[in-house]
Steps between C-alpha positions, in 0.01 A plus 500: 500500500765447764610772741849500646609735777861585586642726772811563292500538119787251473381269777283190503121504542339529841153433358389313189134433421255453215219755471180305557188599313348809660787549745667841516880452496554777757259334744658158457843658548384679816357178644839338441661777703631740234420835338606596148741790464531509122483269198824370355412292195243289319618220273390178334658197668412151376174629357397683818511872572716572805463837671786592732476780757718652768327442835543558872354331805164616634519731802221581752428835332412329170137445402376201306408609145130516420338249271377648172214266416196647321168334433346643182247219453342270758583144390174338614474141369708577193839330484802730528789458256835577669734706282846625596645735239860620500568819308761770465463876452737790442530853635685630194637853458655692213563859400135500384360399840336191646392211277133413555227299332120518497303181555272381222155340526684168546567612857279551806643854522434620146612858436722511808872572484749242623871421485598287198551129550312173521506129567816292513494212254618150603879472471541878488696700757332810649742735326449328164124525547521870578709580191259301282186654651629857474589449134158345428308771684707810420764419235775628729837340576603552861782431742404349836668681789365341816239274657264719701236281659293184515128575519236248606123536464231241569133520412191305397329628187401420144735490206400666173369161387264490799686228688504545879862500612697497821769723351848559641718754319875509560668796328872569472565870449817628334644846451650570160590763245457552128809661351351553153129569550273501197130558447337201677326243280276216620608189309277255689176594327191355668679453833458672834669825388308763307746791499861564606661836556769695684354686798680818614634446852330813630164381367483133605264575792248651255437158343266229628728208594422154630532478878816289486670735250405814692630348823836427336525841338419674827755285681779586255386849399784677683753280323357547150688824442829347615458195278403713202 
């Protein structure tokens, strides 16, 4: 993934860098002298995902973002397999509430609620991937409204196959709406999604969400009613 920063939505880039394995984009951006104000777009350009954000120069009052590395398993003498996974997820609203999914046993967080989405296939744009994933996991057709965030998490742990991985997750988060909501259906049987459902906006805090999903929902909770 490539990150481009602009100080004017119609101006040229002031920073342009590739996200190295394990590197948090916000930290790299800060070290280059800039702070992100808001995301502008994410697109597929010549086979590479390009994330563009509105930025400003660092000022003395700014603090360098904290690294988010977690060590779940001590590597020891075992070889680590580096994996960088790019995925896209949607905070999707309708008259029926918030669209959520429950992880299956094919996930490390089985039984936990999360926002719908998944990995971006080669040659696929982030928006195309989101539309495909939401249809596979929930059977819903949505309209993408806005790009909300780029999340980055880095950890060492074991995959479901038992392989020890140095894992770097890059997640593009979109806001969207479903204009004709139906009863959710999981089409991707045997995948990472066990159940999909509409969660009433007033009740979303009563569910057990993944840390990344809960953080996003808490961040945008005040705006949920406006968007709905």
